[in-house]
N, C-alpha and C positions, 0 to 999 in steps of 0.2 A: 504494500500500500504506500503510495507516494505521501511524503510528509506535507502537511499544509504549509503554504507560503504566506507569511504575513507581510504586507506592504506598509511601511511606516513612512509617511510623507512629512517632510520638513516644511511646514505650511508657510512660514514667513518668507522663504526663498521665492515662492510662487506668488505671494501677495505683493511683494515689492516689485517683482518682475512685471506683474500686471499693472501696477500703479504707474510705472514709468514707461510702459509701452502702449497703453490704451488712451484714447481721448477721454476727456472728462465726461462723466455721466452723472445724472441726479435722479433720485426717486421723486415721485410726485410731491412729497413734502419738502423737497430741497436737500435731502441728505445725499452727500456724494457717494457714488456706488461703483465707479469704474474698476477700482482694485478688487472689490468683492465680486463683481460680475466676472472679471477675468479669472479670478481664483475659482469661482464656481464652474466656469467653462473648462478650466484645466482639469478640475476634479471629475466632471462629467466625461470628458474625453478619456481620462485615465481609466475610469470605470468601464467605459465602452470598449476601449482598445485592449486593455490588459486583463479585464474580467477577473479581478482578484476575488478570492474566496474570503480573505480576511484583510482588513485595511483600517488604519487609524491615521488621523491628522494630529501632528504634534505642534504645539504653539509655544512661543516665548510668552511667559506670563506678563512680562513688562519689558521695557527697553533696557533695563539694568538687571544685574544678577549679583550673586556673591562675588563674582570675579572683579566687579568694580570696587569692592572693598580692598582687594589685594592689589589692583592696578587701576587707579582712578581714570587713567587714560584709555582703558579698555573700551573699544568700539566708540571712542569719543568723536571721531571724525564723522560719524553718522549723524550726530546731533539728535535733536528731538524729531519725532515723525512729523511730517507736514500736517497742518491743521485739518486738511480735507482727507488725510489718511487715517488719522486716529480713530474716528468713529467706525471705520470700515473693518477694523480687526474683529470687533464683536459680530458684525454682519457675516464675516467669513466663518466664524464659529457656528453661527446660526445656520448658514448655508450647508456646512458639512454635516451638521446633525440632521437637518431636513433631508439630506441625501442619504441618510442612514449610516453615516460614517462615524465611528467612535472618535471622540476628541479628548486629548490628554494635554495637560499643562501642570506646572507646579510653581508656587510662589518662590522667588529667589533663585530659580533655575532656568536654564535655557532649553529650547526644544531639543538641542543636541543631547543634553543630559537625560531628558525624558525618553528620547529614542534609545539611548544606550541602556537605560534601565529596563524599558520594555523588552529590548533584545535579550538581555541577560535573564529576564524572568521567563521568557518564552522558549528559549533554546532547550532547557532541560526537559521540557514536555514533548520534544520531538519536532517542533516547528522549525522551518527555515525563515529567514528574514531578508526582505529586499528593502534597503534603506534608500528612499527616494529623495535625493538632494544633490546639489552641485557643490556642497561645502566639503572642502578637502579634509577638514578636521575629522569628519565621520568615516574617512578611510580606515581609521584605527579600529573600527568595529568589524571589518572584513576578516573572515576566518579562512584558514588554510584548507579546510574541508568543504568550502563553498556553501556552508550553511548560512552565511551572511555575505551578501554582495551589496555593492553600492551602485545605484542606478541614477544616472544624470538624465533627467527627462528631456531637457532642452536639446542635448546632443544625441539622445537615444543611444547612450553608451553605458554598458555595464562593466564594472570593475570587479574582478575576483582578486585573489591574492597576487597572482602573477600580473594582473593588470595594474595593481597598485605599485608593484615593483617597477613595471615598465614606465609608469608615469612619474614616479617620485624617486626611484632608485633605492628605495628602502622597503622593508617588509611592513605589513599593516601595523604590527605592534610597535614599530619604531617611529610611527608618524609623530607622536608627541615629542620625542627626542629631536626629530628632524625639524619640527616647528620651533623648538627651543633654540635651535641653531640659526635657522634662516629667518625666523619671525613669520608674521602673517600680517601683511598690510591691510587686509580686509578687516581684521579684528583689532588693528592697532597694537599688535604684539611685536615688540622690538626683538630682533635677532642679535647674534654676535656680529659686530661690525667686521666687514671684510670676508664673511663666510657666506658663500653662495650655495645653491642646490647641489652642484657637483661635488664641492668640497665636503659638504655635510654628509652626502650619501657615501662618499669614499671613507670618511672617518667612521661612520656607523657600520659600514661593511667590515672594517678592520676590528673595531673594538666592541661593537654590539649595542652599547648604550652610553649615555653621558656619564653614568656612574663609573663606567670602566675606562674612561679617557684617562690616560696616564699624565702625571705631572711633568715628567721629563721630556723635553723636546726630542731627545735622541730616540725615544720609543716611537715617535711619530714618523720616523723615516720609512717605515713599512707601509704607510698610507699612500695609496696609489694616486697621488695628486701633486701637481707642481707646487712648490712652496710649502711643503708639509710642516716644516719647522715654524714658519710664520703663522700657519694655522694653529699650531700648538700654543704659540705665544698669545695669539688673540683669544683662544678659548680660556687660557689660564687667567687672563685679565678679566674675563667676563663670565667665569664659571658660575658664580652665584646667580647672575641674571639668567643665564641659560637654563639652569635648573628651575628657577622660579617661573620662567615662561613656559617650560615644559609642563609644569603643574597647571598653568592656566589653560593650556591646550589639551589637557587630558580630560576626557568626558567623565562625568560622574555616573556610576553604574548602579547606584542604590538610592535614588531619589525617594525621600519619604512619601508614603501615600500612593505610590504607583505599584499596585498589586493586581495586574491583569490576569484573567483566565482566558484561554483561547476563545471560548464562545463569545466573550465580550467584544471581540474584534471581528466577528463574522459579519460579512456584508450580505444582508438579506434583501437589499433594495431600498429605494427612497420611500419616504413617508408621503403619500399623495396629499394628505390634508396639510401637513406642515409645509410642503413645497408650494402648494397653491396659495396658502396664506402669505408666506414670505415673498414669493416671487411677484405676487400681485401687488403687495405693499411697496415693493421696490420698482415696479414697472418694468419687469424684465421680459415682457412679451412672451414669445413662444420657446424660450430656452428649455422649458420643461419637456418639450416634445423630443428632446435629444437624450433624455434619461433612459438608460437601457433596461432598467428593471425596477419594479415597484414592490414594496414590502407586502402590500395587500392590493389585490386587483381592484381598481376603481369600479364603483357600481355601474351597472349597465347604462344608466342615464347620466352618469357623472362625466363632465367634460373638464379636462385640465386646460384652461386657457382656450 
């Protein structure tokens, strides 16, 4: 019997993508809706094309998390969400629930942490996981046995463990160490100055992890990269920063309150009543006609839009 595949969607990636790619839209009451509309369309398309048996949308609870206490500059370049985007986050949650999709979030944590926790809770029960995101941080969840893969919806690209190695030059479990060295401009995580992706990958291929990096520059001569001694000196000057940034880049796998059972994530179809009420309120026209399955068949005389 094939193991069930649980698809865990990093919601904010697709909310922001919709916000910046679609023209402005408003509900009849003036509420901005274009990001929520684009997100709902993405979700409907995913349900139609991928036909997942189990699915959840994972949200950031807010624009800050415990990581901002450790590094105030964390994700600071993003600033506050635009005024017309802020009210659309809740609309996206409503749309996901109306479409019959489980929604998870947790105060003080990011969607990445929620996804990691769901993954670790579900794997022992025999499920496989498809993490749907373009966030490279989540590559650390990919497993060598293919039980967890990372799927980039925009590029229609799936990364297994070998795919992670091909893209980053390191194994999935080395991704936090890698980011501790090279940093992550998207999240405003600084790396070690002068250490790029190739140098980081070469050092990790030799030593395995930041904890195993030797103090003596002489020991770095076996690293297959030009200027290995300079690399050793740079790391020595910034060792504590690299270790701290690795910590920020490491997902939390035991977020409190996230205790899923596999049936909780089963997708049984959209709720026709909830969809009709929400979509009518938002003025979304005939988008509902593209929904591939309903949780309960509409009555013989019931018309959705």
